[in-house]
Structure formats: structure tokens, C-alpha cells
TORMARRO-733839 format. One record per residue (C-alpha): x, y, z; residue number from 1. Coordinates in Angstrom, 1 decimal. Layout:
N
<<X,Y,Z>,NUM>;
...
***
This chain:
611
<<117.8,115.3,95.8>,1>;
<<117.3,114.9,99.4>,2>;
<<117.7,111.7,101.2>,3>;
<<115.2,110.3,104.0>,4>;
<<116.9,110.7,107.4>,5>;
<<117.9,107.7,108.8>,6>;
<<116.7,106.1,111.8>,7>;
<<117.2,103.1,114.0>,8>;
<<116.0,99.7,113.3>,9>;
<<114.0,99.4,116.0>,10>;
<<111.7,102.9,115.5>,11>;
<<111.2,101.5,112.1>,12>;
<<109.7,98.3,113.7>,13>;
<<107.7,99.9,116.5>,14>;
<<106.0,102.9,114.1>,15>;
<<104.6,100.1,111.6>,16>;
<<103.4,98.0,114.7>,17>;
<<101.9,100.7,116.5>,18>;
<<99.9,102.2,113.1>,19>;
<<98.9,98.5,112.8>,20>;
<<97.8,98.1,116.7>,21>;
<<95.8,101.4,116.2>,22>;
<<94.1,100.8,112.5>,23>;
<<93.1,97.0,114.5>,24>;
<<91.8,99.1,117.4>,25>;
<<90.3,101.6,115.7>,26>;
<<88.3,99.1,113.7>,27>;
<<87.1,97.1,116.1>,28>;
<<85.8,100.0,118.1>,29>;
<<84.2,101.2,115.1>,30>;
<<82.6,97.6,114.7>,31>;
<<81.6,97.4,118.7>,32>;
<<80.0,101.2,118.1>,33>;
<<78.0,100.2,115.1>,34>;
<<76.7,97.3,117.1>,35>;
<<76.1,99.3,119.7>,36>;
<<73.9,101.6,117.7>,37>;
<<71.9,99.2,116.7>,38>;
<<71.1,98.0,119.9>,39>;
<<70.1,101.6,120.8>,40>;
<<67.6,101.8,118.0>,41>;
<<66.0,99.2,119.4>,42>;
<<66.0,100.5,122.8>,43>;
<<64.6,103.9,121.3>,44>;
<<62.0,101.9,119.4>,45>;
<<61.2,100.4,122.7>,46>;
<<60.8,103.9,124.3>,47>;
<<58.7,105.7,121.8>,48>;
<<56.3,102.1,122.4>,49>;
<<56.2,103.2,125.8>,50>;
<<55.6,106.6,125.0>,51>;
<<52.7,105.6,122.6>,52>;
<<50.7,103.6,125.4>,53>;
<<51.4,106.1,128.2>,54>;
<<50.0,108.9,125.9>,55>;
<<46.9,106.6,125.1>,56>;
<<46.7,105.9,128.5>,57>;
<<47.0,108.9,130.0>,58>;
<<44.1,110.2,126.9>,59>;
<<41.8,107.4,128.7>,60>;
<<42.4,109.1,132.1>,61>;
<<41.7,112.8,130.8>,62>;
<<38.6,112.0,129.3>,63>;
<<37.4,110.3,132.2>,64>;
<<38.4,113.1,134.1>,65>;
<<36.4,115.9,131.7>,66>;
<<33.6,113.2,131.9>,67>;
<<33.5,113.6,135.5>,68>;
<<33.5,117.3,135.6>,69>;
<<37.0,117.8,136.1>,70>;
<<37.0,120.4,133.6>,71>;
<<40.6,122.4,133.5>,72>;
<<41.8,120.4,136.1>,73>;
<<41.8,117.7,133.9>,74>;
<<44.4,119.5,131.6>,75>;
<<46.5,120.1,134.3>,76>;
<<46.6,116.9,135.3>,77>;
<<47.1,115.6,132.3>,78>;
<<49.8,118.3,131.3>,79>;
<<51.6,117.1,134.7>,80>;
<<51.3,113.5,133.3>,81>;
<<52.7,113.6,129.8>,82>;
<<55.8,116.1,131.0>,83>;
<<57.0,113.2,133.5>,84>;
<<56.7,111.0,130.9>,85>;
<<58.6,112.7,128.7>,86>;
<<62.2,111.7,130.1>,87>;
<<61.9,108.5,128.2>,88>;
<<65.0,109.5,125.6>,89>;
<<67.3,111.4,128.6>,90>;
<<69.8,108.4,129.1>,91>;
<<69.8,107.7,125.2>,92>;
<<72.4,110.2,123.9>,93>;
<<71.0,113.4,126.0>,94>;
<<67.5,112.6,123.9>,95>;
<<64.2,114.6,124.0>,96>;
<<60.4,113.7,123.7>,97>;
<<57.6,115.7,124.1>,98>;
<<53.5,115.1,123.6>,99>;
<<50.8,117.0,122.8>,100>;
<<46.9,116.5,122.8>,101>;
<<44.1,118.2,121.3>,102>;
<<40.9,117.6,122.3>,103>;
<<37.5,117.8,120.3>,104>;
<<36.8,120.9,121.0>,105>;
<<40.5,122.2,119.9>,106>;
<<42.0,122.7,123.2>,107>;
<<45.8,121.7,123.4>,108>;
<<47.6,120.3,126.3>,109>;
<<51.6,120.0,125.8>,110>;
<<54.4,118.5,127.8>,111>;
<<56.6,120.6,129.6>,112>;
<<60.4,121.4,130.1>,113>;
<<59.7,122.3,133.8>,114>;
<<56.6,121.4,135.8>,115>;
<<55.2,121.2,139.2>,116>;
<<52.5,121.2,141.9>,117>;
<<51.9,121.8,145.7>,118>;
<<49.5,122.0,148.8>,119>;
<<48.8,124.6,151.3>,120>;
<<48.3,122.4,154.1>,121>;
<<50.5,119.6,153.7>,122>;
<<51.7,116.4,151.6>,123>;
<<48.1,115.9,149.5>,124>;
<<46.5,117.9,151.8>,125>;
<<44.2,120.3,150.9>,126>;
<<43.4,121.7,147.2>,127>;
<<46.6,120.6,144.8>,128>;
<<47.6,123.8,142.7>,129>;
<<49.7,123.2,139.3>,130>;
<<52.7,125.1,138.5>,131>;
<<53.6,126.1,135.0>,132>;
<<57.2,127.5,133.8>,133>;
<<58.0,127.5,130.0>,134>;
<<55.8,130.1,129.3>,135>;
<<58.2,132.2,131.6>,136>;
<<61.9,130.7,131.0>,137>;
<<64.0,131.2,128.1>,138>;
<<66.4,128.3,127.6>,139>;
<<68.8,130.1,130.1>,140>;
<<66.3,130.1,132.5>,141>;
<<65.7,126.4,132.0>,142>;
<<69.2,125.8,132.8>,143>;
<<69.5,127.5,135.7>,144>;
<<66.2,126.2,137.4>,145>;
<<67.7,122.4,136.1>,146>;
<<71.0,123.2,137.7>,147>;
<<69.4,124.5,140.9>,148>;
<<67.0,121.5,141.3>,149>;
<<69.9,119.2,140.5>,150>;
<<72.2,120.8,143.5>,151>;
<<68.9,120.7,146.0>,152>;
<<66.9,117.4,145.6>,153>;
<<67.6,115.1,147.7>,154>;
<<67.2,111.2,147.0>,155>;
<<64.7,111.7,144.1>,156>;
<<65.0,113.3,140.5>,157>;
<<63.3,116.4,141.5>,158>;
<<63.1,118.7,144.0>,159>;
<<60.2,117.9,146.8>,160>;
<<59.7,120.3,150.2>,161>;
<<58.2,118.4,152.9>,162>;
<<56.9,119.7,156.2>,163>;
<<58.4,119.1,159.2>,164>;
<<58.0,115.1,160.5>,165>;
<<56.6,114.4,157.0>,166>;
<<60.1,113.0,155.5>,167>;
<<58.2,109.8,153.7>,168>;
<<61.3,107.6,155.2>,169>;
<<61.4,106.1,158.5>,170>;
<<65.4,107.0,158.8>,171>;
<<65.6,110.8,158.5>,172>;
<<69.4,111.9,159.0>,173>;
<<72.0,110.2,161.2>,174>;
<<71.7,112.3,164.2>,175>;
<<67.5,111.9,164.1>,176>;
<<66.9,115.5,162.6>,177>;
<<64.6,115.9,159.7>,178>;
<<66.5,116.7,156.2>,179>;
<<67.0,120.1,154.8>,180>;
<<64.1,119.6,152.7>,181>;
<<61.7,118.9,155.7>,182>;
<<63.1,121.7,158.1>,183>;
<<60.0,123.7,158.3>,184>;
<<61.0,125.6,155.4>,185>;
<<57.6,126.8,153.2>,186>;
<<57.4,127.8,149.7>,187>;
<<56.2,131.3,148.8>,188>;
<<55.2,131.1,145.0>,189>;
<<54.0,134.5,143.2>,190>;
<<52.1,134.0,140.1>,191>;
<<49.5,134.4,137.4>,192>;
<<46.4,132.3,138.4>,193>;
<<44.8,130.1,135.8>,194>;
<<41.2,128.6,135.9>,195>;
<<41.2,125.0,137.5>,196>;
<<43.8,125.9,140.2>,197>;
<<46.8,126.4,138.2>,198>;
<<49.4,129.2,138.0>,199>;
<<52.2,130.4,135.8>,200>;
<<54.7,130.9,138.1>,201>;
<<56.4,134.4,138.3>,202>;
<<58.5,133.6,141.5>,203>;
<<59.5,130.9,143.9>,204>;
<<61.1,131.9,147.1>,205>;
<<62.2,129.6,150.2>,206>;
<<61.5,130.7,153.3>,207>;
<<63.5,129.1,155.9>,208>;
<<62.5,128.8,159.7>,209>;
<<65.0,131.5,160.8>,210>;
<<63.2,133.5,158.8>,211>;
<<66.0,134.3,155.9>,212>;
<<64.5,133.6,152.3>,213>;
<<65.9,132.0,149.0>,214>;
<<65.4,132.3,145.8>,215>;
<<64.6,129.4,143.9>,216>;
<<63.5,130.4,140.1>,217>;
<<62.1,134.1,138.9>,218>;
<<60.7,134.2,135.5>,219>;
<<59.4,136.4,132.8>,220>;
<<55.9,135.8,133.4>,221>;
<<53.7,138.9,133.3>,222>;
<<49.9,139.7,134.5>,223>;
<<47.7,141.4,136.6>,224>;
<<45.9,138.8,138.3>,225>;
<<49.1,137.9,140.4>,226>;
<<48.5,135.7,143.1>,227>;
<<50.9,134.5,146.2>,228>;
<<50.5,131.3,147.6>,229>;
<<52.4,129.7,150.6>,230>;
<<53.1,125.7,149.8>,231>;
<<54.1,123.7,152.7>,232>;
<<54.4,120.6,150.5>,233>;
<<55.6,121.4,146.6>,234>;
<<57.7,119.1,144.1>,235>;
<<59.3,120.8,141.1>,236>;
<<61.2,118.7,138.7>,237>;
<<62.7,119.2,134.8>,238>;
<<63.1,116.8,132.3>,239>;
<<66.9,118.2,131.6>,240>;
<<67.7,116.8,135.3>,241>;
<<69.2,113.4,135.4>,242>;
<<67.6,110.9,136.7>,243>;
<<69.0,110.3,140.9>,244>;
<<68.9,106.6,140.9>,245>;
<<70.2,106.0,137.0>,246>;
<<73.8,105.2,136.4>,247>;
<<74.5,108.8,135.5>,248>;
<<73.5,110.4,138.2>,249>;
<<77.3,111.8,139.3>,250>;
<<78.2,111.5,135.9>,251>;
<<78.6,114.6,133.7>,252>;
<<75.5,115.7,131.2>,253>;
<<75.1,117.8,128.0>,254>;
<<72.0,119.6,129.7>,255>;
<<72.3,122.0,126.5>,256>;
<<72.3,119.2,124.1>,257>;
<<69.5,117.8,126.2>,258>;
<<67.8,121.2,126.1>,259>;
<<68.4,121.1,122.4>,260>;
<<66.6,118.0,121.6>,261>;
<<63.7,118.8,123.8>,262>;
<<63.3,121.6,121.8>,263>;
<<63.6,119.7,118.3>,264>;
<<61.2,117.3,120.0>,265>;
<<58.9,120.0,120.9>,266>;
<<58.9,121.5,117.5>,267>;
<<58.4,118.2,115.6>,268>;
<<55.2,117.9,117.7>,269>;
<<53.7,120.9,116.8>,270>;
<<54.8,120.7,113.4>,271>;
<<52.8,117.6,113.4>,272>;
<<49.9,118.6,114.4>,273>;
<<49.7,121.9,112.3>,274>;
<<50.1,119.4,109.1>,275>;
<<47.7,117.0,110.2>,276>;
<<44.4,116.3,107.8>,277>;
<<42.2,114.0,108.1>,278>;
<<42.1,110.7,110.2>,279>;
<<45.3,108.9,110.0>,280>;
<<48.1,107.4,111.7>,281>;
<<52.0,108.6,110.5>,282>;
<<54.9,107.2,112.0>,283>;
<<58.1,108.9,111.1>,284>;
<<62.1,107.3,112.1>,285>;
<<60.4,105.5,115.0>,286>;
<<60.6,109.2,116.7>,287>;
<<57.4,110.2,115.9>,288>;
<<53.6,109.7,115.7>,289>;
<<50.2,110.9,115.4>,290>;
<<47.2,109.5,115.9>,291>;
<<43.5,111.4,115.4>,292>;
<<40.4,110.4,116.8>,293>;
<<36.9,112.0,115.7>,294>;
<<36.7,115.1,114.9>,295>;
<<39.9,117.4,115.9>,296>;
<<40.5,115.1,118.7>,297>;
<<44.5,114.2,118.6>,298>;
<<47.6,112.5,120.3>,299>;
<<51.0,113.7,119.2>,300>;
<<54.4,112.4,120.7>,301>;
<<57.9,113.0,119.0>,302>;
<<61.2,112.4,119.9>,303>;
<<65.0,113.5,119.2>,304>;
<<68.2,111.8,120.2>,305>;
<<71.9,111.4,119.1>,306>;
<<72.2,107.6,119.3>,307>;
<<76.0,107.6,118.5>,308>;
<<76.8,109.7,121.0>,309>;
<<74.9,107.5,123.3>,310>;
<<76.9,104.5,122.2>,311>;
<<80.1,106.3,122.5>,312>;
<<79.0,107.6,125.9>,313>;
<<78.2,103.9,127.0>,314>;
<<81.2,102.5,125.7>,315>;
<<84.1,104.7,127.1>,316>;
<<85.2,103.1,129.3>,317>;
<<85.8,100.2,127.4>,318>;
<<87.6,102.4,124.7>,319>;
<<90.1,103.8,127.4>,320>;
<<90.5,100.4,128.5>,321>;
<<91.3,98.9,125.6>,322>;
<<93.4,101.4,124.2>,323>;
<<95.8,101.0,127.0>,324>;
<<95.7,97.3,126.5>,325>;
<<96.6,97.8,123.1>,326>;
<<99.3,100.2,123.8>,327>;
<<101.1,98.4,126.5>,328>;
<<100.9,95.3,123.7>,329>;
<<102.5,97.4,121.6>,330>;
<<104.9,98.4,123.7>,331>;
<<105.9,94.9,124.6>,332>;
<<105.5,93.2,121.3>,333>;
<<107.8,96.3,119.7>,334>;
<<110.7,96.1,122.2>,335>;
<<110.6,92.1,122.2>,336>;
<<110.7,91.8,118.6>,337>;
<<112.8,94.8,118.2>,338>;
<<115.0,92.9,120.4>,339>;
<<114.7,89.8,118.3>,340>;
<<115.6,91.4,115.4>,341>;
<<118.1,94.6,116.2>,342>;
<<120.6,92.3,118.5>,343>;
<<121.6,90.0,116.0>,344>;
<<122.2,92.9,113.5>,345>;
<<123.8,94.7,116.1>,346>;
<<125.8,91.7,116.2>,347>;
<<126.2,91.3,112.7>,348>;
<<127.3,95.1,112.4>,349>;
<<130.3,94.5,115.0>,350>;
<<131.3,91.6,113.0>,351>;
<<131.3,92.9,109.8>,352>;
<<133.2,95.8,111.2>,353>;
<<135.8,93.2,112.1>,354>;
<<136.0,91.7,108.6>,355>;
<<134.2,88.3,109.2>,356>;
<<130.5,87.3,110.3>,357>;
<<129.4,84.3,111.8>,358>;
<<126.8,82.7,109.4>,359>;
<<125.1,80.5,112.4>,360>;
<<122.9,83.3,113.8>,361>;
<<119.3,83.0,115.0>,362>;
<<117.8,84.9,111.8>,363>;
<<118.1,83.3,108.6>,364>;
<<117.9,85.7,106.2>,365>;
<<120.9,87.6,108.1>,366>;
<<123.0,84.1,107.8>,367>;
<<122.5,84.4,104.3>,368>;
<<123.5,88.3,104.7>,369>;
<<126.5,87.3,106.5>,370>;
<<127.3,84.8,103.9>,371>;
<<127.4,87.3,101.4>,372>;
<<129.3,89.5,103.1>,373>;
<<131.8,87.0,103.6>,374>;
<<132.0,86.3,100.0>,375>;
<<132.1,89.6,99.2>,376>;
<<134.8,90.4,101.7>,377>;
<<137.3,87.0,100.0>,378>;
<<136.2,88.6,96.4>,379>;
<<137.7,91.5,97.6>,380>;
<<140.6,90.5,99.5>,381>;
<<141.3,88.2,96.3>,382>;
<<141.2,91.2,93.9>,383>;
<<143.0,93.6,96.2>,384>;
<<145.8,90.5,95.8>,385>;
<<145.4,90.0,92.6>,386>;
<<145.8,94.2,92.2>,387>;
<<149.4,93.8,94.3>,388>;
<<150.5,90.9,91.8>,389>;
<<149.4,92.8,89.1>,390>;
<<151.4,95.8,90.5>,391>;
<<154.6,93.5,91.4>,392>;
<<154.4,91.9,88.2>,393>;
<<154.2,94.9,86.0>,394>;
<<157.1,96.3,88.3>,395>;
<<158.9,93.2,87.3>,396>;
<<158.4,92.9,83.7>,397>;
<<159.3,96.7,83.6>,398>;
<<162.2,96.6,86.1>,399>;
<<164.7,94.6,83.9>,400>;
<<164.7,96.4,80.6>,401>;
<<164.6,100.3,82.7>,402>;
<<167.6,98.1,84.3>,403>;
<<169.2,97.4,80.6>,404>;
<<168.5,101.0,79.1>,405>;
<<170.3,102.6,82.0>,406>;
<<173.2,100.3,82.3>,407>;
<<173.8,101.1,78.7>,408>;
<<173.3,104.4,78.6>,409>;
<<175.5,105.4,81.1>,410>;
<<177.9,103.2,79.5>,411>;
<<177.4,105.5,76.1>,412>;
<<178.0,108.5,78.4>,413>;
<<181.3,107.3,79.2>,414>;
<<184.4,106.9,76.6>,415>;
<<183.6,103.5,75.1>,416>;
<<184.9,102.1,72.0>,417>;
<<183.1,103.2,69.3>,418>;
<<182.1,99.8,67.9>,419>;
<<180.3,99.3,71.4>,420>;
<<178.3,102.2,70.9>,421>;
<<176.3,100.7,67.9>,422>;
<<175.6,97.7,69.5>,423>;
<<174.7,99.6,73.0>,424>;
<<172.1,102.0,71.1>,425>;
<<170.5,98.5,69.5>,426>;
<<170.1,96.9,72.9>,427>;
<<168.3,100.4,74.2>,428>;
<<166.1,100.4,70.9>,429>;
<<165.3,96.5,71.7>,430>;
<<164.5,97.2,75.3>,431>;
<<162.4,100.3,74.5>,432>;
<<160.9,98.4,72.1>,433>;
<<159.8,95.6,74.5>,434>;
<<158.5,97.8,77.1>,435>;
<<156.6,99.6,74.5>,436>;
<<155.1,96.3,73.5>,437>;
<<154.3,95.4,77.0>,438>;
<<152.6,98.7,77.8>,439>;
<<150.7,98.5,74.4>,440>;
<<149.5,95.0,76.0>,441>;
<<148.5,96.7,79.2>,442>;
<<147.1,99.4,77.7>,443>;
<<144.9,96.9,75.4>,444>;
<<143.9,94.3,78.2>,445>;
<<142.7,97.6,80.5>,446>;
<<140.3,98.6,77.6>,447>;
<<139.4,94.9,77.2>,448>;
<<138.2,95.1,81.0>,449>;
<<136.9,98.3,81.2>,450>;
<<134.1,97.3,78.4>,451>;
<<135.2,99.0,75.2>,452>;
<<133.0,99.0,72.1>,453>;
<<133.4,96.1,70.1>,454>;
<<133.5,96.6,66.5>,455>;
<<131.1,93.7,65.9>,456>;
<<130.4,92.3,62.4>,457>;
<<129.4,88.9,60.9>,458>;
<<132.4,86.8,60.9>,459>;
<<133.4,83.0,60.0>,460>;
<<135.3,82.1,63.0>,461>;
<<136.6,79.2,61.3>,462>;
<<138.6,82.0,59.0>,463>;
<<140.1,83.3,61.9>,464>;
<<141.5,80.4,63.3>,465>;
<<143.0,79.8,59.9>,466>;
<<144.5,83.4,59.7>,467>;
<<146.0,83.0,63.2>,468>;
<<147.7,79.3,62.3>,469>;
<<148.8,79.8,58.8>,470>;
<<151.6,82.2,59.7>,471>;
<<153.0,80.0,62.2>,472>;
<<153.9,76.8,59.6>,473>;
<<157.6,77.7,59.6>,474>;
<<157.8,77.7,63.6>,475>;
<<155.7,74.5,63.4>,476>;
<<157.8,73.3,60.9>,477>;
<<161.7,74.1,62.8>,478>;
<<159.9,72.4,66.3>,479>;
<<158.7,69.4,64.0>,480>;
<<155.6,69.7,65.6>,481>;
<<152.3,68.7,63.5>,482>;
<<149.4,70.4,63.5>,483>;
<<145.9,68.2,63.5>,484>;
<<143.0,70.7,62.7>,485>;
<<139.3,70.0,62.6>,486>;
<<137.2,73.2,61.9>,487>;
<<133.4,73.5,61.6>,488>;
<<132.3,76.8,59.4>,489>;
<<130.5,78.8,61.8>,490>;
<<129.4,82.3,61.5>,491>;
<<128.8,84.7,64.5>,492>;
<<128.9,88.1,65.4>,493>;
<<132.3,89.3,66.6>,494>;
<<135.1,91.6,66.8>,495>;
<<137.3,90.2,64.2>,496>;
<<140.7,91.7,65.8>,497>;
<<140.0,90.9,69.4>,498>;
<<139.2,87.3,68.8>,499>;
<<142.1,87.0,66.5>,500>;
<<144.1,88.2,68.8>,501>;
<<142.5,86.0,71.4>,502>;
<<143.3,83.1,69.5>,503>;
<<146.3,83.9,68.6>,504>;
<<147.7,84.0,72.0>,505>;
<<146.4,80.6,72.9>,506>;
<<148.5,79.3,69.2>,507>;
<<151.5,81.2,70.6>,508>;
<<151.2,79.6,74.2>,509>;
<<150.9,75.9,73.0>,510>;
<<153.7,76.2,70.2>,511>;
<<155.8,78.0,73.1>,512>;
<<155.1,74.5,75.8>,513>;
<<155.0,72.0,73.1>,514>;
<<157.8,69.7,73.3>,515>;
<<159.8,69.0,69.7>,516>;
<<158.4,66.6,67.7>,517>;
<<155.0,66.2,69.1>,518>;
<<151.7,67.4,67.5>,519>;
<<149.4,70.5,68.3>,520>;
<<145.4,69.6,67.9>,521>;
<<143.2,72.6,67.2>,522>;
<<139.1,72.3,67.2>,523>;
<<136.4,74.5,66.3>,524>;
<<133.1,72.9,67.4>,525>;
<<129.6,74.2,67.5>,526>;
<<127.8,72.7,70.9>,527>;
<<124.4,74.0,70.9>,528>;
<<124.0,77.5,71.2>,529>;
<<127.9,78.1,71.5>,530>;
<<131.0,77.8,69.3>,531>;
<<134.2,76.3,71.4>,532>;
<<137.5,76.4,69.8>,533>;
<<140.3,74.3,72.1>,534>;
<<144.1,74.2,71.7>,535>;
<<145.9,70.6,72.9>,536>;
<<149.7,70.5,73.0>,537>;
<<152.0,67.5,74.0>,538>;
<<153.5,68.7,76.8>,539>;
<<154.4,68.7,80.7>,540>;
<<151.3,69.0,82.5>,541>;
<<150.0,72.0,84.3>,542>;
<<150.9,71.9,88.3>,543>;
<<147.0,71.6,90.2>,544>;
<<147.7,74.9,92.2>,545>;
<<148.7,76.7,89.2>,546>;
<<145.2,75.7,87.2>,547>;
<<143.2,78.5,89.0>,548>;
<<145.3,81.4,88.2>,549>;
<<146.6,81.2,84.9>,550>;
<<144.4,83.3,83.1>,551>;
<<145.4,86.4,85.9>,552>;
<<147.6,89.0,84.8>,553>;
<<151.3,88.4,85.2>,554>;
<<150.8,85.0,86.3>,555>;
<<153.3,82.2,85.5>,556>;
<<153.8,78.8,86.9>,557>;
<<157.7,79.9,86.4>,558>;
<<158.3,82.2,89.5>,559>;
<<161.9,83.1,88.4>,560>;
<<159.9,84.2,85.1>,561>;
<<163.0,83.4,83.1>,562>;
<<162.2,85.1,79.3>,563>;
<<163.5,81.4,78.2>,564>;
<<160.1,79.9,80.0>,565>;
<<157.4,82.1,78.8>,566>;
<<156.0,85.5,77.8>,567>;
<<155.1,88.7,79.7>,568>;
<<151.8,86.6,81.4>,569>;
<<149.4,88.9,79.3>,570>;
<<148.3,86.9,76.9>,571>;
<<146.1,84.6,78.5>,572>;
<<144.5,87.8,80.5>,573>;
<<143.8,89.3,77.0>,574>;
<<142.3,85.9,75.8>,575>;
<<140.1,86.0,78.6>,576>;
<<139.1,90.1,78.8>,577>;
<<138.3,89.4,75.0>,578>;
<<136.2,86.5,75.1>,579>;
<<134.5,88.1,78.5>,580>;
<<133.7,91.0,76.3>,581>;
<<131.9,88.6,73.9>,582>;
<<129.8,87.5,76.6>,583>;
<<131.5,83.7,76.2>,584>;
<<133.9,82.2,79.0>,585>;
<<137.5,80.7,78.8>,586>;
<<139.3,77.8,80.7>,587>;
<<141.9,74.9,80.9>,588>;
<<141.9,71.4,81.2>,589>;
<<144.5,68.8,82.0>,590>;
<<144.5,65.7,79.4>,591>;
<<146.7,62.8,79.4>,592>;
<<149.6,63.9,77.2>,593>;
<<149.7,68.1,78.0>,594>;
<<147.1,71.2,78.8>,595>;
<<144.3,71.7,76.7>,596>;
<<143.1,75.6,76.6>,597>;
<<139.5,76.4,75.3>,598>;
<<137.1,79.6,74.8>,599>;
<<133.4,79.1,74.0>,600>;
<<131.5,82.0,72.3>,601>;
<<127.6,82.6,72.2>,602>;
<<126.5,81.7,68.5>,603>;
<<122.6,83.4,67.7>,604>;
<<119.8,80.8,67.4>,605>;
<<119.6,81.9,63.5>,606>;
<<123.2,81.6,62.7>,607>;
<<124.2,77.9,61.4>,608>;
<<126.9,76.1,60.0>,609>;
<<128.6,77.0,56.3>,610>;
<<129.2,73.6,54.4>,611>;
***
């Protein structure tokens, strides 16, 4: 199984904190963006209403001009004014707007992407000529013209060419000379003439005072009736050019997207005009409207814009600034929090290497961990000490019989009296049996502590107690000891042999230490969901310092470990192991006349006392 690569705690704190802050920032920006979109939708609706009002106003002007006999010139004036009004959505997601007007005679006037006019004599002097570009410019040509206009315009949203000394501002340049657009340069315009003083432009050249020429635009317009004009004043504009006075005049704009939106708006108005039936008013998505008057008269306005793009562009500085602030906050907080957490952890790690940890640190959970470590260390040290004591005890118990066996075996190898040989062999056999019993009890203790499977069956614990004490009647009589049993008949699930051995060890321990002519009390009582067996004997009290260690292997209060004062020191350890294997507990308590050893075993709720 592949394990995860370990990382420093500071990284584990910084990563989720960074993710949380980023998600919070992202959610906040989404909310702000949606709110900006809602505001822009209202702005688009207002622009659409302005466009409708402008369309109605231009329609009235157009009708008046035709009534006054202007004829085709009224169409050109309407074209120019509608084209100038079609930039209402350019600052909203690079949007585009288009107009279409159809009079009662079926004649149509469209707003243009690129448009202009000029005078041969000067500013508003002489006949005005209207300039058409769209029929001869494809999308690439429109973009090239828009870029040229953007580079050459001066203090305006379009390109204007003036005769000398006719610049509309008093202050011309710092040295008092005319600006480049009023230095005597004039425009040589070639195109196909339309009725009403207008032309479809084929080419515009700027002729400078030194005689050099500069091509401004060249279209694909063709025709046999080409004329050439020399315009001293000329104004050319494109709805693709950013407004000079807007906040975005120096910022990047997506002319391709703006052109795409204008084309979409144009397609919408042409489609609407084609599908128009009867005399009705249609509005779609607040970006498209048709109004129709008498006969075939019709006014159409359509628009297309990317509101979400505009919302994002309008809040770009907010995105960047809040992101940087969020990043700074993450760095500062992660650094601060990591220090607050990792420093105590690192200190705890250093203390743990030394084997003892302080429990008065600044972090409560780490203090609890330090306490748990100290407790575990104490338990480990206690376990190691018990293991060492166990080893010393086993070595001590085996040392004496081994020494006796070796001594008598060496003696048998020498020339000794025949009557001694049998005695020595008996001693060797006795000590071998003693060692065998000791090893057997050690194995029994090991199996119990390692969780050997018990042979569990229903049994009457009172019968087990009686089976232990009945064979000891002769020993009790020889020591003149009286036995006082008080046994309840209690049934439980258990291993009969293991429990019999545990009760037998308590009995042997009491019989060994009871004073001559005194008494032993044995009781078996059911207490709630447990049954307790206690063995009390009159005799000397056990020193207080020995009480916690009595159930440890090879522990005996007699430090000399004399055989006359006790056994091997494994009996009570086997009692504890057998009782623990049954889920019970054991212990010892001091009474007025002597010690009382006890063990308690669990009894199921459905088990009862047999009367």
C-alpha cells in the first residue's frame, strides 16, 4: 500500500488556509461580478431607450428634410446621424448597435461602421459631401481604417482635417504653430458619386504642404462614374474607434470583438426588417426593437454586447488588488498560525527525545499529548522494570536448583560411597521436578498473558471453590486452622480449570501465611453483574509498599526469597492473568487481623443464583 509523503506541519496548515482564502475570494468576486452585471443590464436598458428616442428624433428630422425638398440629401444626413448614434454600447463589453430606417416608399437607410463628410472650401463652407465606406471595406479593411484613425486623431473620437488657421481651439501648440491636422494638408478623395452629394469612397490620399502624399484608406469599391474631390475640411469616423474622452481611450480594446458585435447587431436589424409583418412593436432582450408606422415605414434598432466581459473589465483593478491583499493575508496568517502551532510542537518533539515533556505549554491539546506521552513513558519504564525483575526472579529461582543439580552431578562423577549415590540421584530428580514445575508455571503465565483461547462453559463457581478447599482439609487440621466458608450458588461462563487454578493459588497463599490456631474465611457473593471470591486469613499484615506489587511475577515481600517463607512468586501473577482473561479483576486489602485477597468475575444478566 502506497503511503502519503510526509510534509512539514507548516505546509499542512498553509495549504488548506490558502485554499479557503482563495475560495472565499473567488466567491466574493463572483458575487461582485454578478452585481456588476445587474447594474450593466440596467445601463444597457437605458442606452437602448436613448437609442430609441434618438431614432424617433432622427425620423422626425428626416421627414422634415424630405418635406423641405432635400430628397437624397435627407437620406445622407440620416445615415450620418444614425451612424454617429450607433456607438452607445461600445464601452459596455465592446458592444455594437445598428439602425435601419425604411420610408413609406420602401427606401432604406442604414447606419454605417465607417462614415464621414467634407467641404471643398473649408469648415462648413460650400457644399457638404457625405462619404460612404462600408460597401468597399471588408472586416479587415474596417479594422485597418479604425487603427489608422486611432493613431492620427487629435482631441476627438474621429479624424478631422482642417484648413490652416481654422483649428477650433485658441491654443494650437506650445510653439504657436498649427497642429498636424491643420498645417495645410488637404484630402484627395476618389469615389463613385451618388445622388445628393455623396460618394462611395474608393481612395483617400492626404496631400501634405511639401507635396508628399499619404494614403489614408483604399477600398474595393468599383464604378465607371468616379470623381475626385479636394476637401480642405474632412471628418472621418468609425464606431470601432474608442472614444477619445472616455476612460478607455488609452487602454486596450478588442476591435475584433467590437466588430463582431456590430456585425451581429446589423444582422439582427436586417432580419427584423425582413420578418416584419403588419403594424406592430417588437422588443427582444432589451437590445432589439421595431416600430412601424403607416404603410412600409419602419424604424429598427438592434444591439449586441458582452455584459459579463464588461463587468470583468470594469472590476479588473478590484480583482487584482483584492487578490494581492488576500495573498498577503494568507502569507501573514499562515506564518503567524504556523509559528503559534509548530513552535510548541517542535518544542514538544525536542522534549520527547529527551524522554520527558512539559505539560504547561500554551496549547491545551499539546499539553494533553505531553501528559499522555509522560504516562506512556512511565508505563514503559514500569514495564521494562517489571521485565527486568521478571528476568532476575526467573534467574534466581533457576539458579539454586541448577547449582544443586550441578554439585550433585559432579559428586556422582567422583568415587563416593555407594549409599550416597542413591541419595544424590534423588536430590537431582527433586530439583529437576522443581525446575519443571517452575518452567511449567512460567509457560502457563505466558499463555494466559498472550490471550490463549479459554475453554469456556457454564459452571457453578461455588462448586469450583469447594473442589479447591476440600483436599486441603488435612493441612488445615495439621495447622489447627478453622475454615469459615460462605458461598452463594452462582453460575457463570468460564474456563473451569483456569478458575480452579486461580482460586487454588489464593487458597495456597492463605494457608501458607495463616498463623497456627487461627482462621481462614472464604466467601463467594454475587454483587450486581459480578461475582466476587475473597479469601481472608489471620496473620501478619503486608507492608504497605508491597501491596501494589504482589501480583507481579516473582515478587515476594521476603527479599531474601527463602523457600521457608513462600513459593516461587508466580501464584498471584497467574491469578491475575487468569482473571484478566475472563474480563475480571483482582486485588488485596488490609483488614484488622490480616490480609484479604479477592477476585471478581463478570456474570451475564440472564445468569442467576441457584438456591
